[in-house]
N, C-alpha and C positions, 0 to 999 in steps of 0.2 A: 333399267326401267326408270323413266323420268317421272317425277312426282308433279302433279298439277296443283298449283296454288290458286285457289278461287276466292273471289270477292264479289258480292252481289249488292247492288244498290236497288232497292225495291221502291216503287212509287215515286220516282224522280219527277219533278214538276216540269220537265221538258218533254216535248213529243218525241216519239221514237224516230220519226223522219228527220228531225233536226239533230238528234243525237247521232244518227248514223253518218251524217256529214262529217262530224268530228272524229268518230271512232275509225272511219276509213283512213284517216291521216296516220294513225298510230299502229294499225294492225301489222304484225310481223316485225316491228322494230324492237331494238333493245329497250329495256324498261327505262333506263336513265335518259336515253335520247327521246323517248316518248313523253316523259314528264317535262322535258325542256320544250318540246314542240307544243304541248298543251298549254304551257305557261304563257306562250306568246301568241296563242290562237285567239282571235277576237270574236268568240262566240260564247254565249252564256252556257251552252252545253259543255264547253271545254272545262269550265270550272268544276262541274259535277264529275266529269270523267277523270280529271286530274286528281281530285280527292279520293276517288275510288281506286285509281291506280296506285296512288301513294299508300293507301291502306293495304292493298295487296302486296306491295313491296315490303312494307313493315311486317306483315304477317309472315312472309317468306324468311325474313331475317330473324325474327324472334322465334317462330315456331319450328322452322325447318333448318335454320342455320345456314342459309344460302346467301352468298354475297349479292348485293344489288347489281354489281357489274356483270354477273353471269346470267341475269334473268332476261327473258324475251317475252313479249306479248304474243302468246301462242294463239289465243282465240279471244275475241271480244265481240259481244252482240248487244243489240238494243231491241227489246221486244215491247209490244204494246201492253200497257197496263189499263186498268179501268178508266173510262172517260167520265168526267163529271159534266152533267148537262145543266146549263144555266139558261135563263131566258132574259132577253132584253126587250122591253116593250116598245113597239113601233107605232106607226100612224094607223088610224082607223081601227083601233082595238086589236090589232095583230101583235104577235110577238116574234122576235127573231131568235132562233136557238144559238147559243154559244156553247161550243164543245171545248172543254178544258182537258186537253189530252195529257197523259203522263206515260212513263215508260219504266221498264225494268232493265237495268244495264248489268251485264255479267262480264267479268274479266277473268281469264285463265292465263296464268304465267307458267312458264316452263324454264328449266335450267338449260343453258347453252350446251351443246354437245361438242 
């Protein structure tokens, strides 16, 4: 039976759509390779996902005694979080809505078999 090591980043300031572009790069890869890939990915969401993945790897090493070389990104998802609604005033007394989207990112690591 494989143990799942989970880490969750709630209310991340990046939209779920932009985060999914980054997490599709690392799904199913070994954890060390995924961290290296995220380090050199030129997207702002890569920074948040890399920190979350590093936290999950550290949890696995400290709490479960699993080596980082044996870990695989088993499952990673980005779900929508609450949207903050702002307004920007426009011409003729109108206003234009600004939607500040955020996301919840979840990483599940599993030991290689």
